[in-house]
N, C-alpha and C positions, 0 to 999 in steps of 0.2 A: 536664507539662514536656517530656518526650521528644518528644511530637507537635509541640509548638510549635517546638522547636529544629530538628527534622528538616525540617519544612515551610519554615522560614526558610532553612535550608541549601539546600534544593531550589530555592527562589525565587531566592536570590542567585546561585547557580551557573548556574541556567537563564538568568537575565538576562545574566550574563557571557558565556555561550556564544553567545547571540543577538547580543550586541554584536560578537563575533568572527566573525559570519556562520556560526556552527555551529548545528545543530539543538539545541533545548533539552535533548533526551534526552542529549546528550553532557555537558551541565552536570549533569544528574541523576546520571549515572554518577560524575562527579567528586565530587559532593556526598556520594555514598555512601562513597567512599574517604576523603574529608575527615572524615566522621562517625566512621568507623572509627579514624582517626588521633587525632582530637580528643576522642573519647569519654572516655578516662581523665582528661583534664584538666578536662572539664566535669562529671564525675561521672555520665556516661550510659553505657548499654550500647554496646558496640562492634559487636555483632551485630544483625541485622535484627529478630530476635524473632518470635514467632508471629503477632502482629497484622500487622506489615508483610508477612510472608510470605503471610498469608491474603489481604490486600488485593492483593498482587502477583498471586496466583493468580487472583483474581476478574477482574483487569484483563486477563490473558491469555485467560481464557475469553470475556470480552465482545469482545475483539479478534477471536478466531477465529470467534465467532458472526457478527459483522458482515462478516467476510470471506466466510463462507458465504452470507450474504444477497446477495452480489454475484457469486456464482460460477455457472457452468454445468458440470454434471458431464461433459458431452461434451468439455470442454476438458482434462480429466484423462487422457483416453485418446488424445490426439493423439500420434503418433509422436515429435514434437519434445519433448514433455513426458516421456513414459515413457523414451524412448531417452536423452535428455540426463541425466535424473535417475539412472538406474541405471548408465550408462557412467561418468559423472562420479564417482559413489560408488565404483565398482569401482576405477577408476584411482587416485583419491585415497587410498583405503584401502590399496591395494597399495604405493604409493610411500611414504606416511607410515609404514606398518608396517615396511618395509625400513629406513627411516631411523632409526626409534626403536630397532630391534634392533641395527643396526650401530653407530650413533654414540652411543647412550645406554645400550646394554646392557640394555634392558628385556626382561622376559619376554614370550614371544610372545603370550599371551592378553591381557596388559596393553597391549601395543603395538597389538593389533588393536582393542581397545575404545577406546583413546585416538584411534586413527586414524579410527574410525567417528564419534566425537564431533566431530572436527575437519573431517570431510568435509561436514557439514551447513552450510547457510546460515541466517542469522537470519530467521525468520519475522516477528518483531516489527518489526525495523528495515525490512525490505523492504516490509512491509505499510504501515507508517507513511509511508515515503518515497513509495511509489506512491499511497497515498491522499491525501497532502498535495498531490501534483501532479495529482490526479484522473486517474491512469493505471492504476488497477486493472483496467479493462476494455479498455484498449488492448492490442494484440497482445502487446507485450513484457511488460506487466503480467500478462496472463492466463497466458502461458508461465511467468513467474517464480513466480507463486502456485501453479500446477499442480506445478512441480518441487518447491517447498517442501512442499507437502502430501505428495507421495510420500516426500520425505526424512523428514518428521515421522512418517509411518507406519512407516518403517524404524527410526527411533529408538525408537519405542514397542515394536516387535517385539524389538529388541536388549535393551531393559530387561527385557522379559518373559522372554526366553530365559536371559539371564545371571543374573537375580535368582531364577530358579526359579519365578516366578509365571506363571500362565496363566489365561485367562478361564474363568469358570464356564459351565456349560451354560445358565444363564439369559441369557448374552450373546446367544443366538440370538433373543431378543425384538427385537433391533434390526432384524432382517429384516422385521418387521411395521410398522416405523415409517412407511413410505410410506403405509400404510393410514390413518394418523392425519392425513394432509394435509388432508382435508375438515374435520376438527374444528379443526385449527389455523387454517384459513382463516376458519372461522366465528368463532373467538375473535378473530381480527384485526378482523373486521367489528364485533363488539360492543365491543371495546376502544376503537375510534375513534382518538382522538389524545392528545397530551400525556402526562400522568403515567401513564395506564393503558397506553399503548403502550410506554413505558419499562419499566414494571413487568412487562408480559408478556414483553418481550425479556429482561429480567434473569432471570425465572423459567425461561424456555426454555433460556437459556445456562448458568445456574448450577445450578438445581435439577434439571431434567430431563436436560440434556446433560451438565453437569459431574458432579453427584453420582450421577445415574442410571447413567451409564456406569462410574463408579468402583465402585459397589456390585457390579456383575457382573464386575469384573476387567478392564475396558477403560479406556482413557485418557479422562479428563474433557475434555481438550483436543479430542480427536477428536469426543467427544459434542457439544461446543458447536458445532463446525464442521458436524456432521451436522444439527443442529437448524436452523442457518442455511440450509443447503442445501434443507431441506424447504420453506422459505418463500421461496426465491429468486425464484420465478416469480409471487409474489403482487404485484398492482399497487401495494401500499403497502409493499413490502419496503424500498425506499429511504427512505421516510419513517421507518420504524422504525430504520434504520441511522443516519440523521441525528439522531433523537431520543436515541439511545444515545451519541452522539459525546462529549458533555461528561463523562458518567459514566465512560466508557471511558478518556478521556484522563487524568482525575484518578487513577484506579486504576492506570494504567500507570506513573505516576510512581513508585509503590511498587515496581514491578518493577525499574526501573533503579536505584533506591536500594538495593534488596536485593542486586543484583549487586555494586555497589560496596562494600557492607558485609560481603561474604562473607569478607573477610580482607585483611590487609596482606601484600604480597608480599615475599619475600626476594630475594637476588641471583639465585639460580638460576631463580626464577619470572620475574623480569624478563628474564633472558636468553632463556628459553624463549618468553615472549610476544613479545619483540622479533624473534626468528627467525621465529616463525609469522606475525607481521605483515609481514615482508619477503616472505613467500611469497604474500601476497594477490593480487598481480598475476597470478601463475600460475593461481590459482584462477579469477579472472575470465577469463583468456585461454582456459582449457580450456572454460568454459561457452560463450564466444564461438565457439570452433572447432566444438563439438558442435552448436550451433544452426545454424551455417552448413551443416554436413553434412546437417542435416535440413531444408534448403531455406528457411531463414529469411533474409531480407535482412540486410545488414550492420548497418543502423541498429537494427533490432529485436533482433538478436543482441547488439549492443554494449550497448544500454540494459538488456536483460534480464540479461545476464551481469554488468553492473556492479551491478545491484540485488541480485545474489546473492553479492556479494563477502564480506560480513562473516561471521565465524564465528557459529555458532548458540547461542542460549540453551538449546536442547535438549541441547547438549553438556554444559551445567551440570546439567541434569536427569539425564543419563546418569551424570555424575560423582557427583552426590549419592546416586545409588542404588547404584552399583557401584564407582566410583573416588574415594572420599572424599579420599584423599591428594592428588589432582590438582585439587581444586575451586578452590583459590586461583590456581594457574597458569592454569587454563582461564578463570576469571573475568577475570583480567588480560588474557588473550589476546582474549577477547570484547570487553572494553572498548577495547583498542587498535584492534581491527578496526572497531569502531563509530566511533571518533574519525577513522580514516582513510577509511572508506567513506561515512559520512554527508555530509561536504562534497563528496566526489567525485560522489555521486548528485545533489547539489543543482545541480551544473553539468554534468550528464551530457549534455544536449543540446548545450551549447556545446563540450564535449570532442569529441563526435562530429563536429560541424561542422568543427572544427580538423583532425581526422585522417581526414575522410571519404574523401579521395582514396586514402589508403593502405588503409583498411579495406574499401572497396568492391571492391578487386581480388581479395578472397577470396570474393566472392559467387559462387554458382552461377547459371546462367542461368535456372533455374526459379524461379518466384515462389510464395510461400505464397498460398492462396486469399484471405486477408484483406488482401493487399497489391497488389491489382490497381489499375492507373491509374484515376483518377476523371475522369469527364466531367460537365460541367454543362449540356449541352444548350443551349437558347436562353434560359436564366435571365438576368434582368437584375439580380436581387438575390440575394446569398448570405448566409445566416445561419449563423454558425459557433458551434456549441454549442446542442444541441437539448434543454436542460433546460426548466424551466417558463417562464423568461424568453424563451428562444429560440423555443419552441413558440408562445407567445402572440404574439410578433412575426411569426412565419411566418404564423399564421392571419390576422392583421391585413392583411398584404400580399396574401394570397390574396383576402380579402374586397374589397380595393380593386383587384382584377384585375391585380396585378403578378406577372409570372413570377418565381418564387422557388424556390431550392433550399436545403436544409439540409445541414450537414456535422456529423458527430459521430463520435467515436472508439469508441463502444460498439456493436459489431455486433448485440447483442441488441436494443438500442433501434431500430436501423435496420431490423432484420427485422420487428419488431412494429408499427412505425409505419405509419399510413395516409398519412402525408405523403411528399413527395418528398425523401428524405434519402439522402445518400451517405456511405458509411463512409470515413473518412480521419483520420489523425493530423496535425493542423495544425502540429505541431512537427517534422514530417518534411520535410526539405529536398527530398527526391525528389518529394513530393506537389506542391510548388509548381513544381518544375522541369518537371513533366509536365502542368501544369494550363493550359488555354486560358482566359484571362480577358478576351479581347477583347470579348466581348458584355456583360460585367459593367459595371454603372453605379454600384452601391453595395454595400458590405459592412457587415454588422452583426456585431460581436464580442460574443457572449453566453456565452463560456466562463467558468467561475468562477476559473480560474487566471490571475493577472496576467502571468506569464512567457509563457503561451501567447498571450495577446493582444498582448504586445509583439513576440513572434516573428512572429506572423501579420502584424502591421502592417508590420514591417520587410521581410518577404518580399514583400508586395504592392507596396510602393513600390520595392523592388529590381527587381521584375519589370516595372516601368513602369506600374503601375496609376495612372490619373489621376482615378478616380472618388472618391466619398465613402466615408470609413471612419468609422463611429460605434461607439464602444466603451462597453458598460455597465460601470460600476465599482461596487465595494462600499464603498470608502472614498475620501475626497477626496484623500489623498496619492497615489493611483494615477493622477491626472489628468496631472500634469506629465510623467512618463516616457512616457506614451502619446502625448501631444501632440508630444513631442520625437521620437518614433519615426515620426510621420507621420499620426497620427489627426487627423481634421478636427474631431471633437467627442466629448466624453464625456458620459455620462448616469448620474447617481447613482441606482442602481436603487430604493432605498427611497424617495427623494424622488420618483422617477417614479411609483411605486405610489400615493403620496399624491396626486399631481397627477391621475392617472387616476381615482381615486375621486372627487376633487373635480369633475372634468369630468362624470362620470356623474351625480353629485348635481345639478350645475347644470343639465344637460340635462333631468333629471326635474322639477326645480322650474320651469323655463321652460315645459315642456309642460303642467304641471298648473295652476300659478298664477304668472304672471309677477311678478317682484319689482319693486317700485317703489322708486326712489331719491329 
């Protein structure tokens, strides 16, 4: 009965959030608080309970594992990542500690721990937002995830120090994990596809990464991330990530429900959470300033800083381990920050466009290596988005002797490809303003994100492009806004695949035994 009601609450509040143009996770958080409030009237538990907590933990492990599958370790040692993470942590902790001691009269050790918990940013929210917009591998996505990983490691170190626990000597075995990469690659090959690939990912994330690291006194969350990193360079790593997507999403619902069910707040908790929510713009502004200092352009600094705005669920982990009396106020603070940050991230590109003139004044004249201007050479055709659809289209154009260039926001994909692909983020206004499109005759939009296709279409028409724009779509309701933005034609991708197979079948039949009518 409990499972039926809590799933119903999650569905109802998730739908309501979506109708209000909020991410469903905001609805799931609200559903948790509603369950906590309504539990006594329905004869149900008001707390999450071990089952929901366990499912939530599994969801976080799978999330971090899939993040690891998409990461490059070299991104973590960039000066912009290390410098921004540690400077932001130091400044935030100092200011919050002083405020808690002076205005709230907290003991110094409690104030420091509470400040550390509030200095972190939400890994779950940032990863979900960036992943939903396909921006995990864009520059601002890589910077944000790198900073989050540094913060999570600091959080785990704080828990270890203040709880008196330390890793056992057996933890040294993780140094030998890279030696297992050939074995893992072999297992990937024999697992092939579908359910075995999902099962292998779950075993690596939960059993080996999660439980294995826990046994030796290390964080299971870090373990799941490490296991993903070991497979990140495998050609089918992204296939595994996509295969785990549905399972991960379902389990993460439990995570957000668990936060909401952690307790009902009193007046003091509401005031505390409200004040902390008012400080969120300062948190984002500090990230923006630090990234600017480390030679990142204003656009990437703004998008990266905005994705790091929400307070972290790791703060709740710190509280549950060391500051139990602060768990409810921190849970409410995290919930408020999610409600504020999630919709802002949804319109992040539009916000930057609106304030671009003001924000770019803070830029330094130096450019990050990933943000150099893009040239298209003598290409007549441009394919935006070099996934499976874009790559197949690119090869078709080459076979038909058309000069074509590809555009993608994943630098790893650009570096590894044998095709002529240029690195660029098509939602960057600066990219379009510096792009020479005079030689272009047609553009194919093959990005998975509808907003990216809309933005690219508008920018092309705004720049005076008179050629043909054709957009691949996943759902019929995407056609109308794209046509209104200036696209000449849309193409339903799944229907196109069926037509392609039918054409090949027809050609084969005609060449072997002509059909008579």
